[in-house]
C-alpha positions as CSV (number, residue, x, y, z in Angstrom):
1,M,-45.7,6.0,7.4
2,P,-41.7,5.9,7.8
3,A,-39.8,6.5,5.1
4,P,-38.6,2.9,3.5
5,Q,-35.0,2.0,4.5
6,P,-32.6,1.6,1.3
7,T,-30.9,-1.7,0.9
8,V,-27.6,-0.7,0.0
9,C,-25.7,2.1,1.4
10,P,-26.5,5.4,-0.1
11,D,-24.2,6.4,-3.1
12,E,-21.6,9.4,-2.8
13,N,-23.8,12.1,-4.4
14,A,-26.5,11.1,-1.7
15,I,-24.0,10.9,1.2
16,S,-22.5,14.3,0.2
17,A,-25.8,16.0,-0.2
18,F,-26.8,14.9,3.4
19,A,-23.6,15.9,4.8
20,D,-24.1,19.3,3.2
21,G,-27.7,19.8,4.5
22,V,-28.9,20.0,0.7
23,A,-30.4,16.6,0.8
24,S,-34.2,16.6,0.1
25,S,-36.6,15.7,2.7
26,E,-37.4,12.2,1.3
27,L,-33.8,11.4,0.8
28,R,-33.0,12.8,4.1
29,A,-35.5,10.6,5.5
30,Q,-34.0,7.4,3.8
31,I,-30.4,8.2,5.0
32,E,-31.3,8.9,8.6
33,A,-33.3,5.3,8.6
34,H,-30.3,3.8,6.7
35,I,-27.5,4.7,9.2
36,V,-29.8,3.9,12.6
37,T,-28.3,0.3,11.2
38,C,-25.4,1.0,9.2
39,A,-22.4,1.3,11.5
40,D,-20.0,1.8,7.9
41,C,-22.2,4.9,6.6
42,R,-22.5,6.4,10.4
43,E,-18.9,6.7,10.7
44,L,-18.1,8.1,7.3
45,L,-20.8,10.8,7.9
46,S,-19.8,11.5,11.4
47,M,-16.2,12.5,9.7
48,L,-16.6,13.6,6.5
49,G,-17.1,17.1,7.4
50,R,-17.1,18.1,3.9
51,Q,-16.1,21.9,3.1
52,P,-18.8,23.4,1.4
53,A,-18.5,25.7,-1.3
54,L,-17.2,28.8,0.1
55,A,-18.8,30.8,-2.5
56,D,-20.8,29.0,-5.2
57,A,-21.1,30.5,-8.6
58,S,-24.9,31.0,-8.2
59,S,-24.5,32.8,-4.7
60,G,-23.4,35.9,-6.3
61,G,-20.0,37.6,-7.4
62,V,-17.5,37.6,-4.7
63,V,-13.9,38.0,-5.2
64,A,-10.8,35.8,-3.9
65,A,-9.3,37.9,-1.1
66,A,-5.9,36.4,-0.3
67,G,-2.4,37.6,1.4
68,A,-3.9,39.2,4.4
69,E,-2.1,39.6,7.6
70,P,-1.8,36.1,9.7
71,T,-3.0,36.9,13.0
72,R,-3.8,34.4,15.8
73,I,-3.1,31.0,14.0
74,D,-1.7,29.4,17.0
75,A,-4.0,30.8,19.4
76,P,-4.7,28.4,22.2
77,A,-8.2,26.6,22.8
78,P,-9.9,27.8,25.8
79,E,-11.3,25.7,28.4
80,A,-14.8,26.8,27.1
81,V,-14.3,24.8,24.0
82,Q,-15.0,21.5,26.1
83,A,-18.5,22.8,27.2
84,A,-19.2,24.8,23.8
85,P,-22.9,24.7,23.2
86,A,-25.0,22.8,20.9
87,E,-25.5,25.5,18.7
88,H,-23.2,28.6,18.7
89,Q,-24.6,31.9,19.2
90,Q,-26.5,33.7,16.3
91,L,-24.7,35.4,13.8
92,V,-26.4,37.6,11.7
93,H,-25.6,40.5,9.2
94,G,-23.6,43.0,10.9
95,S,-22.5,41.0,13.9
96,R,-19.0,41.6,15.3
97,I,-16.2,39.1,15.8
98,K,-13.2,40.2,18.1
99,D,-13.8,43.6,16.6
100,T,-11.9,42.2,13.5
101,Y,-14.6,40.9,11.3
102,V,-18.2,41.9,10.5
103,I,-20.5,39.2,8.9
104,E,-21.8,40.1,5.6
105,R,-24.0,37.0,4.8
106,S,-23.7,33.1,5.1
107,V,-22.1,31.4,2.0
108,G,-22.6,27.8,2.9
109,A,-23.2,25.0,5.1
110,G,-21.5,22.0,5.6
111,G,-21.6,18.8,7.8
112,M,-19.3,20.5,10.7
113,G,-20.5,24.2,10.2
114,I,-21.0,27.3,8.5
115,V,-19.2,29.5,6.4
116,Y,-19.9,33.3,6.4
117,E,-18.7,36.1,4.1
118,V,-17.0,38.4,6.5
119,K,-15.4,41.9,6.1
120,H,-11.8,42.6,8.1
121,Q,-12.6,45.8,9.8
122,R,-8.9,47.3,9.5
123,L,-8.2,45.8,6.0
124,A,-11.8,46.5,4.4
125,R,-11.4,43.3,2.5
126,P,-13.6,40.3,2.4
127,F,-13.0,36.9,3.9
128,A,-14.5,33.6,4.6
129,L,-15.1,32.8,8.3
130,K,-15.8,29.0,8.6
131,L,-17.1,27.7,12.0
132,L,-17.3,24.7,13.9
133,S,-20.7,24.3,15.4
134,G,-23.5,21.8,16.5
135,R,-22.0,18.7,18.2
136,F,-18.8,19.1,16.4
137,S,-17.9,22.0,18.8
138,R,-18.0,19.6,21.7
139,S,-16.0,17.2,20.5
140,A,-12.3,17.3,21.1
141,E,-11.2,15.2,18.0
142,A,-13.3,17.5,15.9
143,V,-11.7,20.6,17.3
144,Q,-8.3,19.0,17.1
145,R,-9.1,18.3,13.3
146,F,-10.4,21.9,13.0
147,R,-7.3,23.4,14.5
148,R,-4.6,21.2,12.6
149,E,-6.3,22.5,9.2
150,A,-5.8,25.8,10.5
151,L,-2.0,25.3,11.5
152,I,-1.2,23.0,8.4
153,S,-3.2,25.6,6.0
154,S,-1.3,28.8,7.3
155,R,1.9,26.8,6.7
156,L,1.4,26.1,3.3
157,K,1.5,29.3,1.3
158,H,0.9,28.2,-2.2
159,A,-1.1,29.6,-5.2
160,N,-3.1,26.2,-5.2
161,I,-3.6,26.0,-1.8
162,V,-6.5,27.6,0.0
163,D,-4.7,30.9,2.1
164,V,-5.9,30.5,5.8
165,T,-5.2,33.5,7.9
166,D,-6.7,33.1,11.5
167,F,-7.6,30.9,13.9
168,D,-9.9,31.8,17.0
169,H,-12.9,31.2,19.4
170,L,-16.1,33.0,19.5
171,P,-16.7,33.9,23.0
172,D,-18.8,30.9,23.8
173,G,-15.7,28.6,22.9
174,T,-16.8,27.4,19.6
175,P,-13.7,27.6,17.5
176,Y,-13.5,29.2,13.8
177,L,-10.8,29.9,11.2
178,V,-10.6,32.5,8.8
179,M,-9.7,32.0,5.0
180,E,-9.3,33.5,1.4
181,L,-12.9,34.0,0.1
182,L,-13.2,32.1,-3.2
183,E,-15.8,32.4,-6.2
184,G,-16.4,29.1,-8.1
185,E,-17.6,25.7,-7.4
186,D,-15.8,22.3,-6.4
187,L,-15.1,19.8,-8.3
188,S,-17.6,17.6,-7.2
189,R,-20.2,19.7,-8.3
190,R,-18.5,20.3,-11.6
191,L,-18.4,16.4,-12.3
192,S,-22.0,16.3,-11.1
193,R,-22.8,18.8,-13.7
194,V,-20.8,17.9,-16.8
195,G,-20.0,14.3,-16.1
196,K,-17.0,13.5,-18.6
197,M,-14.7,16.3,-19.3
198,Q,-12.3,17.4,-22.2
199,L,-8.7,16.2,-21.9
200,D,-7.4,19.6,-21.9
201,E,-9.4,21.0,-19.0
202,V,-8.5,17.7,-17.4
203,L,-4.6,18.3,-18.0
204,D,-4.7,21.8,-16.6
205,I,-6.6,20.8,-13.3
206,V,-4.5,17.8,-12.7
207,D,-1.2,20.2,-13.3
208,Q,-2.7,22.7,-10.8
209,I,-3.9,19.9,-8.2
210,A,-0.2,18.1,-8.6
211,A,1.7,21.6,-7.8
212,G,-0.2,21.9,-4.5
213,L,0.2,18.8,-3.5
214,D,3.9,18.7,-4.3
215,A,4.5,22.3,-2.3
216,A,2.5,20.2,0.8
217,H,4.7,17.2,0.4
218,A,7.8,19.3,0.4
219,E,6.9,20.0,3.5
220,H,6.7,16.5,4.5
221,I,2.8,16.9,4.7
222,V,0.4,14.6,3.4
223,H,-3.2,15.4,2.6
224,R,-4.8,12.0,3.1
225,D,-8.4,13.1,2.1
226,L,-8.0,14.2,-1.3
227,K,-11.3,14.1,-3.3
228,P,-13.2,16.0,-5.8
229,S,-15.3,18.1,-2.9
230,N,-11.8,19.2,-1.5
231,V,-11.0,20.6,-5.1
232,F,-12.1,23.9,-5.4
233,L,-12.4,25.6,-9.1
234,S,-12.0,29.1,-8.4
235,K,-12.9,32.1,-10.7
236,V,-9.8,34.2,-11.2
237,D,-9.3,37.0,-13.6
238,G,-11.4,35.3,-16.6
239,G,-9.8,32.1,-16.0
240,E,-10.0,29.2,-13.4
241,K,-7.6,28.6,-10.5
242,V,-7.5,25.3,-8.4
243,K,-7.2,25.3,-4.5
244,L,-7.2,22.5,-2.3
245,L,-9.2,22.7,0.5
246,D,-9.1,20.6,3.9
247,F,-5.8,19.6,5.2
248,G,-7.7,18.7,8.3
249,L,-6.9,15.0,8.2
250,S,-3.4,15.5,6.8
251,K,-0.1,14.3,8.2
252,L,3.3,15.0,8.6
253,V,5.7,12.3,7.1
254,D,7.8,11.0,9.9
255,G,6.6,13.4,12.2
256,E,4.1,13.9,14.8
257,P,1.6,10.8,15.5
258,T,-1.8,10.6,13.4
259,L,-4.9,11.8,14.9
260,T,-6.9,9.0,16.5
261,M,-10.0,8.8,14.1
262,S,-10.3,5.4,12.4
263,D,-8.5,4.8,9.6
264,A,-11.6,3.9,7.6
265,T,-12.6,7.5,7.5
266,L,-9.5,9.0,6.6
267,G,-10.7,9.9,3.2
268,T,-13.9,9.2,1.5
269,A,-13.9,5.4,0.2
270,W,-13.9,6.0,-3.5
271,Y,-10.7,8.2,-3.4
272,M,-8.7,6.5,-0.5
273,S,-5.5,4.3,-1.4
274,P,-5.2,0.8,-0.6
275,E,-3.1,1.4,2.2
276,Q,-5.6,3.8,3.6
277,A,-8.4,1.3,3.2
278,D,-6.6,-1.8,4.4
279,H,-5.7,0.3,7.8
280,Q,-2.0,0.2,7.0
281,S,-1.5,3.7,8.5
282,G,2.2,3.2,8.5
283,K,2.5,2.9,5.0
284,V,0.5,6.2,4.1
285,G,2.5,8.5,2.4
286,T,2.7,10.9,-0.5
287,R,2.2,8.1,-2.9
288,S,-1.1,7.8,-0.9
289,D,-2.2,11.3,-2.5
290,V,-1.1,10.3,-5.9
291,F,-3.4,7.5,-5.7
292,A,-6.3,9.8,-5.0
293,L,-5.0,12.3,-8.0
294,G,-5.3,9.1,-10.3
295,V,-8.6,8.2,-9.4
296,M,-10.1,11.7,-9.7
297,T,-8.2,12.0,-13.1
298,F,-10.0,8.8,-14.3
299,Q,-13.3,9.9,-13.1
300,M,-13.0,13.6,-14.7
301,L,-12.0,12.0,-18.0
302,A,-14.5,8.7,-17.6
303,G,-17.4,10.5,-16.0
304,E,-17.1,7.0,-13.8
305,R,-14.9,6.3,-11.1
306,P,-12.2,3.0,-11.5
307,F,-13.7,0.9,-8.8
308,E,-17.1,-0.7,-8.1
309,G,-19.3,-1.1,-5.1
310,R,-22.7,-0.4,-3.6
311,S,-21.8,-0.2,-0.4
312,I,-18.8,1.4,1.7
313,P,-17.3,-2.0,2.5
314,Q,-17.7,-3.3,-1.1
315,V,-15.7,0.1,-2.5
316,L,-12.8,-0.6,0.0
317,F,-12.5,-4.3,-0.9
318,S,-12.5,-3.1,-4.4
319,V,-10.0,-0.7,-4.0
320,V,-7.7,-3.2,-2.0
321,H,-8.1,-6.4,-3.7
322,R,-9.6,-5.8,-7.4
323,E,-8.1,-4.4,-10.5
324,P,-9.5,-0.6,-11.8
325,R,-11.7,-0.5,-14.7
326,A,-9.7,0.2,-18.1
327,L,-9.8,4.1,-18.9
328,T,-10.5,3.0,-22.8
329,Q,-13.7,1.0,-21.7
330,F,-15.1,4.8,-21.3
331,R,-12.8,6.8,-23.5
332,P,-11.4,4.9,-26.6
333,D,-10.4,8.2,-28.1
334,L,-7.8,8.9,-25.8
335,P,-4.3,7.3,-26.4
336,T,-3.6,3.9,-24.6
337,V,-0.4,5.2,-22.8
338,L,-2.3,7.9,-21.3
339,S,-5.0,5.4,-19.7
340,D,-1.4,3.0,-18.6
341,I,-0.3,5.8,-16.8
342,I,-3.4,6.4,-14.7
343,A,-3.7,2.8,-14.2
344,R,-0.1,3.1,-12.8
345,A,-1.0,5.7,-10.3
346,L,-3.6,3.3,-9.2
347,A,-1.2,0.8,-8.4
348,K,-2.1,-1.6,-4.9
349,A,1.8,-0.7,-4.0
350,P,2.9,2.7,-3.4
351,A,6.4,2.3,-4.9
352,E,4.7,0.9,-8.1
353,R,2.8,4.7,-8.5
354,P,4.6,7.8,-10.0
355,A,7.2,9.0,-7.5
356,S,5.3,12.6,-7.2
357,A,2.3,14.5,-8.3
358,G,4.2,16.3,-10.1
359,A,5.6,13.6,-12.2
360,F,2.0,12.2,-12.5
361,A,1.3,15.3,-14.6
362,R,4.1,15.6,-16.5
363,A,3.6,11.8,-17.7
364,L,-0.1,12.8,-18.7
365,R,0.9,15.7,-20.7
366,E,3.7,14.1,-22.8
367,A,1.0,11.2,-23.2
368,A,-1.6,13.4,-24.6
369,M,0.7,14.4,-26.9
370,Q,1.3,11.2,-28.4
């Protein structure tokens, strides 16, 4: 008997689980049935490409490895990419890639591929190798986004941005990129575990996200896909360091043209700015990232998102046309001025938001001391 089709679009957790390949068989059957008739969810799923947790806390300790030699970030795509196989060549423990990397183990699987822990033969250090696979390896647009992620991330050398050191292709044409190996969990998983977070912890995370964003913005790069699954909380020296992931949808401000993906898929709906949700790509800029940071800050403190909707179109309508819920509705213990600052970051007009991510983070700190 076929699984019943949901009457509304799946929520974010269900969509994320499906994209990551960790949904239960029942949930997977429901979503597969749903997307047959829902173009919005099909489009969203096709381009989500969620960054898998590079090394989840439960997967066994691995240490962050950064600062290695950048090698072939500018490697051209071979002709074979146009006809890459549906499934990449089998990579198992001990497999060698370009006589440089040796596969140690698989550490995660996401909507667009697999992440392996590898050992660099000459440096004798661990890294994460992210492989674009399946039908995405045959999509020119997905390959372009993947290469863009490598190029942008390798250019942004900052403590709060994941360090990408290499980009190349397997002999069969499947592209891969190499980055530092991280231990910890992404913010999405943290929120799923704990719900509301303490103010001090939120302020620390926001400070670090803002530092990474300001560094990107200083290079005229807008992330455009900032969301909890792209914020990694890495274990470092007994503490945590935030790492921003996945610059595959980023754009250069006043620079090269954007990718051809539909604006509706540039950023998960709950974290998209009004200008993104309303297809006003010409208005997308650094304050679009500030908006997404405001949404995440609200969610960390409230345990809920500021905009409501039971489907992707409803969420987008709320983002564009409705005011966000008040943080004080969920956290009456917090200063009203702090709620006001977050509301300012969620303003419909970019000009009414804080001028930078750093300005937003500093204003939150000042408000928290009142």
